[in-house]
N, CA, C and O atoms as CSV, one atom per row, in Angstrom:
chain,resi,resn,atom,element,x,y,z
A,1,MET,N,N,178.657,112.637,102.974
A,1,MET,CA,C,177.319,111.269,102.993
A,1,MET,C,C,176.291,112.373,103.703
A,1,MET,O,O,176.531,113.528,104.056
A,2,ILE,N,N,174.799,111.437,103.801
A,2,ILE,CA,C,174.022,112.548,104.543
A,2,ILE,C,C,173.554,111.536,105.566
A,2,ILE,O,O,173.719,110.337,105.338
A,3,PHE,N,N,173.173,111.812,106.307
A,3,PHE,CA,C,172.650,111.327,107.210
A,3,PHE,C,C,171.737,111.988,108.084
A,3,PHE,O,O,171.723,113.099,108.614
A,4,SER,N,N,170.519,110.404,108.090
A,4,SER,CA,C,168.546,111.018,109.060
A,4,SER,C,C,169.511,111.014,110.195
A,4,SER,O,O,170.310,110.130,110.501
A,5,SER,N,N,169.291,112.162,110.763
A,5,SER,CA,C,169.793,112.618,112.295
A,5,SER,C,C,168.567,112.924,113.467
A,5,SER,O,O,167.433,112.645,113.077
A,6,LEU,N,N,168.681,113.468,114.856
A,6,LEU,CA,C,167.322,113.532,115.391
A,6,LEU,C,C,168.268,114.655,115.988
A,6,LEU,O,O,169.382,114.948,115.554
A,7,VAL,N,N,167.389,115.424,117.435
A,7,VAL,CA,C,167.376,116.264,118.600
A,7,VAL,C,C,168.007,115.187,119.423
A,7,VAL,O,O,167.946,114.017,119.043
A,8,ASP,N,N,168.695,115.572,120.685
A,8,ASP,CA,C,169.077,115.004,121.845
A,8,ASP,C,C,167.992,115.456,122.530
A,8,ASP,O,O,167.711,116.628,122.780
A,9,VAL,N,N,167.442,114.544,122.798
A,9,VAL,CA,C,166.347,114.985,124.121
A,9,VAL,C,C,166.748,114.915,125.216
A,9,VAL,O,O,166.612,115.729,126.130
A,10,ALA,N,N,167.468,113.570,125.199
A,10,ALA,CA,C,167.741,113.773,126.876
A,10,ALA,C,C,168.567,114.964,127.143
A,10,ALA,O,O,168.435,115.394,128.288
A,11,GLY,N,N,169.523,115.717,126.257
A,11,GLY,CA,C,170.214,116.926,126.603
A,11,GLY,C,C,169.079,118.224,126.902
A,11,GLY,O,O,168.799,118.975,127.837
A,12,LEU,N,N,168.688,118.010,125.680
A,12,LEU,CA,C,167.289,119.119,125.955
A,12,LEU,C,C,166.184,119.030,127.001
A,12,LEU,O,O,165.524,120.042,127.233
A,13,SER,N,N,165.915,117.811,127.696
A,13,SER,CA,C,165.327,118.098,128.886
A,13,SER,C,C,166.058,117.795,129.938
A,13,SER,O,O,165.496,117.343,130.935
A,14,GLN,N,N,167.315,117.968,129.916
A,14,GLN,CA,C,168.312,117.452,131.225
A,14,GLN,C,C,168.002,116.428,131.688
A,14,GLN,O,O,167.795,116.254,132.889
A,15,ASN,N,N,167.902,115.424,130.661
A,15,ASN,CA,C,167.547,114.042,131.192
A,15,ASN,C,C,166.305,113.766,131.984
A,15,ASN,O,O,166.060,112.821,132.733
A,16,LYS,N,N,165.596,114.771,131.662
A,16,LYS,CA,C,164.057,114.175,132.180
A,16,LYS,C,C,163.499,113.607,131.107
A,16,LYS,O,O,162.413,113.279,131.586
A,17,LEU,N,N,163.481,113.319,130.176
A,17,LEU,CA,C,163.142,112.865,129.287
A,17,LEU,C,C,163.940,111.785,128.762
A,17,LEU,O,O,165.165,111.870,128.845
A,18,TYR,N,N,163.217,110.454,128.058
A,18,TYR,CA,C,164.392,109.928,127.995
A,18,TYR,C,C,163.496,108.834,126.467
A,18,TYR,O,O,162.651,107.939,126.481
A,19,VAL,N,N,164.164,109.453,125.493
A,19,VAL,CA,C,163.907,108.812,123.961
A,19,VAL,C,C,165.253,108.002,123.297
A,19,VAL,O,O,165.862,108.979,122.863
A,20,PRO,N,N,165.685,107.396,123.118
A,20,PRO,CA,C,166.441,106.559,122.932
A,20,PRO,C,C,167.058,106.941,121.625
A,20,PRO,O,O,168.161,107.423,121.369
A,21,HIS,N,N,166.031,106.590,120.850
A,21,HIS,CA,C,166.114,106.837,119.411
A,21,HIS,C,C,166.491,107.845,118.641
A,21,HIS,O,O,167.128,107.782,117.589
A,22,PHE,N,N,166.140,108.645,119.114
A,22,PHE,CA,C,166.181,110.463,118.828
A,22,PHE,C,C,167.834,110.425,119.753
A,22,PHE,O,O,168.842,110.789,119.147
A,23,THR,N,N,167.895,110.125,120.688
A,23,THR,CA,C,169.713,111.048,121.541
A,23,THR,C,C,170.584,109.941,120.869
A,23,THR,O,O,171.795,110.117,120.732
A,24,MET,N,N,170.048,108.952,120.505
A,24,MET,CA,C,171.538,107.868,119.974
A,24,MET,C,C,171.724,108.272,118.455
A,24,MET,O,O,172.821,108.151,117.910
A,25,LYS,N,N,170.414,108.844,117.676
A,25,LYS,CA,C,171.312,109.255,116.712
A,25,LYS,C,C,171.573,110.622,116.324
A,25,LYS,O,O,171.981,111.027,115.235
A,26,HIS,N,N,171.281,111.272,117.357
A,26,HIS,CA,C,171.669,112.143,117.455
A,26,HIS,C,C,173.265,112.571,118.031
A,26,HIS,O,O,173.889,113.614,117.837
A,27,ASN,N,N,173.712,111.165,118.918
A,27,ASN,CA,C,174.952,111.155,119.391
A,27,ASN,C,C,175.848,110.387,118.133
A,27,ASN,O,O,176.917,110.923,117.841
A,28,ILE,N,N,175.479,109.259,117.449
A,28,ILE,CA,C,175.924,109.268,116.343
A,28,ILE,C,C,176.491,110.455,114.991
A,28,ILE,O,O,177.421,110.505,114.185
A,29,GLU,N,N,175.445,111.183,115.311
A,29,GLU,CA,C,175.770,112.320,114.709
A,29,GLU,C,C,177.329,113.235,114.273
A,29,GLU,O,O,178.073,113.579,113.354
A,30,GLU,N,N,176.978,113.289,116.364
A,30,GLU,CA,C,178.223,114.110,116.835
A,30,GLU,C,C,179.677,113.379,116.771
A,30,GLU,O,O,180.728,113.556,116.155
A,31,TYR,N,N,179.345,112.773,117.409
A,31,TYR,CA,C,180.368,111.440,116.452
A,31,TYR,C,C,181.375,111.209,115.209
A,31,TYR,O,O,182.596,111.290,115.072
A,32,MET,N,N,180.304,110.886,114.379
A,32,MET,CA,C,181.034,111.073,112.964
A,32,MET,C,C,181.099,112.353,112.577
A,32,MET,O,O,181.470,112.499,111.412
A,33,ARG,N,N,180.721,113.869,113.515
A,33,ARG,CA,C,181.892,114.893,113.437
A,33,ARG,C,C,182.391,114.895,114.130
A,33,ARG,O,O,182.692,116.088,114.140
A,34,GLN,N,N,183.155,114.242,115.415
A,34,GLN,CA,C,184.260,114.306,115.667
A,34,GLN,C,C,185.163,113.742,115.153
A,34,GLN,O,O,186.260,114.298,115.102
A,35,ILE,N,N,184.896,111.986,114.416
A,35,ILE,CA,C,186.422,111.854,113.873
A,35,ILE,C,C,186.631,112.354,111.794
A,35,ILE,O,O,187.238,111.882,110.832
A,36,GLY,N,N,185.679,113.564,112.062
A,36,GLY,CA,C,185.997,114.049,111.017
A,36,GLY,C,C,184.945,113.772,109.461
A,36,GLY,O,O,184.992,114.354,108.377
A,37,LEU,N,N,184.504,113.216,109.700
A,37,LEU,CA,C,182.885,112.475,108.105
A,37,LEU,C,C,183.191,113.769,107.856
A,37,LEU,O,O,183.928,114.388,108.623
A,38,ASP,N,N,182.624,114.366,106.677
A,38,ASP,CA,C,182.274,115.287,105.460
A,38,ASP,C,C,181.294,114.633,105.476
A,38,ASP,O,O,181.382,113.645,104.748
A,39,ILE,N,N,179.604,114.828,106.422
A,39,ILE,CA,C,178.528,114.792,106.389
A,39,ILE,C,C,177.391,115.806,106.183
A,39,ILE,O,O,177.579,117.022,106.222
A,40,VAL,N,N,176.414,115.332,106.001
A,40,VAL,CA,C,174.927,116.403,105.735
A,40,VAL,C,C,173.974,115.770,107.113
A,40,VAL,O,O,173.653,114.587,106.997
A,41,ALA,N,N,173.747,116.129,107.748
A,41,ALA,CA,C,172.734,115.797,108.858
A,41,ALA,C,C,171.185,116.254,108.637
A,41,ALA,O,O,170.944,117.453,108.783
A,42,VAL,N,N,170.141,115.389,108.300
A,42,VAL,CA,C,168.945,115.940,107.941
A,42,VAL,C,C,168.188,115.739,109.220
A,42,VAL,O,O,168.126,114.580,109.631
A,43,ALA,N,N,167.699,116.529,109.799
A,43,ALA,CA,C,166.852,115.971,111.513
A,43,ALA,C,C,165.760,115.720,110.265
A,43,ALA,O,O,166.345,116.097,109.250
A,44,PRO,N,N,164.531,115.281,109.942
A,44,PRO,CA,C,163.644,115.794,109.365
A,44,PRO,C,C,162.211,115.634,110.605
A,44,PRO,O,O,162.079,114.558,111.189
A,45,ALA,N,N,161.134,116.917,110.916
A,45,ALA,CA,C,160.017,116.838,111.805
A,45,ALA,C,C,159.209,116.029,111.807
A,45,ALA,O,O,158.583,115.862,112.853
A,46,PHE,N,N,158.933,115.288,110.754
A,46,PHE,CA,C,157.808,114.728,111.224
A,46,PHE,C,C,158.003,113.582,110.192
A,46,PHE,O,O,158.604,113.851,109.152
A,47,TYR,N,N,157.362,111.844,110.488
A,47,TYR,CA,C,157.227,110.916,109.465
A,47,TYR,C,C,156.425,110.777,109.476
A,47,TYR,O,O,156.202,110.553,110.666
A,48,TYR,N,N,154.821,110.647,108.554
A,48,TYR,CA,C,153.910,111.033,107.850
A,48,TYR,C,C,153.418,109.417,108.547
A,48,TYR,O,O,152.383,109.415,109.213
A,49,GLN,N,N,153.925,108.538,108.429
A,49,GLN,CA,C,153.904,107.093,108.978
A,49,GLN,C,C,153.244,106.991,110.195
A,49,GLN,O,O,152.337,106.187,110.412
A,50,ASN,N,N,153.640,107.714,110.914
A,50,ASN,CA,C,153.492,108.107,112.376
A,50,ASN,C,C,151.744,108.044,112.692
A,50,ASN,O,O,151.092,107.454,113.554
A,51,TRP,N,N,151.443,108.753,111.800
A,51,TRP,CA,C,149.458,109.495,111.563
A,51,TRP,C,C,149.194,107.736,111.893
A,51,TRP,O,O,148.510,107.517,112.893
A,52,LEU,N,N,149.499,106.993,111.421
A,52,LEU,CA,C,148.940,105.458,110.978
A,52,LEU,C,C,148.925,104.865,112.140
A,52,LEU,O,O,147.977,104.249,112.626
A,53,ARG,N,N,150.207,105.080,112.705
A,53,ARG,CA,C,150.928,103.517,113.954
A,53,ARG,C,C,150.637,104.701,115.093
A,53,ARG,O,O,149.950,103.992,115.828
A,54,PHE,N,N,150.658,105.742,115.640
A,54,PHE,CA,C,151.070,106.247,116.935
A,54,PHE,C,C,149.816,107.404,117.302
A,54,PHE,O,O,149.078,107.421,118.288
A,55,PHE,N,N,149.867,108.357,116.129
A,55,PHE,CA,C,148.650,109.494,116.677
A,55,PHE,C,C,147.915,109.412,116.043
A,55,PHE,O,O,147.512,110.450,115.518
A,56,TYR,N,N,147.278,108.120,115.698
A,56,TYR,CA,C,146.032,108.163,114.827
A,56,TYR,C,C,144.964,108.727,115.502
A,56,TYR,O,O,145.063,108.885,116.719
A,57,ALA,N,N,143.629,109.164,114.722
A,57,ALA,CA,C,142.573,109.452,115.256
A,57,ALA,C,C,141.905,108.449,116.128
A,57,ALA,O,O,141.642,107.314,115.730
A,58,ARG,N,N,141.574,108.984,117.598
A,58,ARG,CA,C,140.821,108.135,118.420
A,58,ARG,C,C,138.964,108.215,118.805
A,58,ARG,O,O,138.449,109.247,119.234
A,59,GLN,N,N,138.405,107.299,118.620
A,59,GLN,CA,C,136.472,108.041,119.245
A,59,GLN,C,C,136.461,108.280,120.631
A,59,GLN,O,O,136.319,107.311,121.377
A,60,MET,N,N,136.591,109.427,121.108
A,60,MET,CA,C,135.967,109.838,122.369
A,60,MET,C,C,134.387,110.560,122.382
A,60,MET,O,O,133.974,111.690,122.639
A,61,GLY,N,N,133.754,109.272,121.962
A,61,GLY,CA,C,132.312,109.455,122.451
A,61,GLY,C,C,132.108,110.115,120.724
A,61,GLY,O,O,132.612,109.710,119.677
A,62,ASP,N,N,131.287,111.118,120.948
A,62,ASP,CA,C,130.664,111.461,119.485
A,62,ASP,C,C,132.095,112.121,118.822
A,62,ASP,O,O,131.941,113.204,118.257
A,63,LYS,N,N,132.966,111.761,118.839
A,63,LYS,CA,C,134.436,113.137,118.155
A,63,LYS,C,C,135.389,112.589,118.324
A,63,LYS,O,O,135.727,112.121,119.411
A,64,PHE,N,N,136.145,112.516,117.105
A,64,PHE,CA,C,137.417,111.902,116.658
A,64,PHE,C,C,138.297,112.468,117.671
A,64,PHE,O,O,137.620,113.467,117.914
A,65,VAL,N,N,139.529,112.590,118.611
A,65,VAL,CA,C,140.425,113.277,119.108
A,65,VAL,C,C,141.432,113.102,117.740
A,65,VAL,O,O,141.189,112.346,116.800
A,66,ILE,N,N,142.676,114.032,117.871
A,66,ILE,CA,C,144.220,113.258,117.720
A,66,ILE,C,C,144.615,114.242,118.612
A,66,ILE,O,O,144.339,115.430,118.779
A,67,ALA,N,N,145.521,113.214,119.276
A,67,ALA,CA,C,146.529,113.928,120.036
A,67,ALA,C,C,147.989,113.523,119.988
A,67,ALA,O,O,148.567,112.442,119.875
A,68,LEU,N,N,148.463,115.075,120.143
A,68,LEU,CA,C,149.857,114.923,120.088
A,68,LEU,C,C,150.847,115.694,121.504
A,68,LEU,O,O,150.506,116.525,122.346
A,69,PRO,N,N,151.950,115.092,121.310
A,69,PRO,CA,C,152.785,115.503,122.024
A,69,PRO,C,C,152.897,116.932,122.593
A,69,PRO,O,O,153.893,117.148,121.903
A,70,THR,N,N,152.776,117.792,123.085
A,70,THR,CA,C,153.909,119.316,122.648
A,70,THR,C,C,153.477,119.932,124.012
A,70,THR,O,O,152.387,120.000,124.579
A,71,ASP,N,N,154.802,120.380,124.351
A,71,ASP,CA,C,154.824,121.477,125.430
A,71,ASP,C,C,153.590,122.211,126.313
A,71,ASP,O,O,153.600,122.717,127.436
A,72,GLY,N,N,153.115,122.138,125.867
A,72,GLY,CA,C,151.455,123.477,126.234
A,72,GLY,C,C,151.508,124.056,125.952
A,72,GLY,O,O,150.311,124.327,125.859
A,73,GLY,N,N,152.196,125.172,125.389
A,73,GLY,CA,C,152.624,126.536,124.984
A,73,GLY,C,C,152.023,126.442,123.241
A,73,GLY,O,O,151.284,127.305,122.768
A,74,SER,N,N,152.327,125.691,122.759
A,74,SER,CA,C,151.930,126.059,121.571
A,74,SER,C,C,151.104,126.004,120.833
A,74,SER,O,O,151.210,126.571,119.745
């Protein structure tokens, strides 16, 4: 079985960040492994449709800006 999974944001951030759809998919993946299902978990890095809904270019003065959430060190 191929399962589309995501990272455990709550675990990685020590419960400082709440992104339930990421953490829930991770928990489902862990559960499937615990009960012995033979799975391949695929964690896509980014969905391209996010460019249309969340990260689209916004006009700021005479410029267009695309803002992405990062830790600031990247």
